[in-house]
N, C-alpha and C positions, 0 to 999 in steps of 0.2 A: 386319665380312665382305663378302666380294664378291659382288654377285648373279650367277647363273647366266647366262650369255647366254641370251636367248630364241630360239629359232626364228622364221623370217621368219613363219611363219603364227602363231604366237603372240603376236608384238608386232602385229604387225596388228589382230589380235582384242582386244589391250588398249589400242589406238589408237582403235578403234571402241567399245569402253566409255567410254574416255574423252570420245571426241564426243557420245556418248549423257547422260551426265552432266553437259557442259558445256550439253548443250541445254535443261538441266532450269534454269526462271528462279530457283530459288530457289538457287542455288549461291554461298557466301560468297566474299569477296573473298580470303581467306586460300586455300582450297581451290583457288580458281579459278588463282592463281599455280602454285600446286604441279602442279595437273593438266596446265596448259599446258606447264610444264618437265619433267614426265615423258614427255610427248607429245612435245614435243621431241627429246628424247632419243632415245626408240623410231624415231623417223623417220627420225635421221640413221642409227642403228642399221639401218635397212632399207636406207636408201640403200647404206650401206655392204657389204651382206648382196650387194642386186643388183650393185653393182658387181663384187665378186668373183665370181659367176655369169656374168657379162657377159663379164668377164676369160679365165673356164675355158671357156667356150662359144667363143672367139674363138681362144683358144689349140687347142682342140678341131677347129676348122674347116678350119685351117692344116696340120694335121696328115692 
C-alpha cells in the first residue's frame, strides 16, 4: 500500500523527529540506517515541493 504524501510541514516535522532520534547516542546501526534513509526520502520530497511552489510563484508573477 502506498504511503500518503505528506504536506511540507508534516515532512519537516518528521525530519525534525528523526534528527532528535539520531542525536540519541544509544541508536543502533540498523535503526540509524533506516532513519537516514527515511530522512533522505523526506528531504527529497520537501525539495520537490519547494521547487513546485517556486515555479507556481514565478508563473503568477509573470501574469
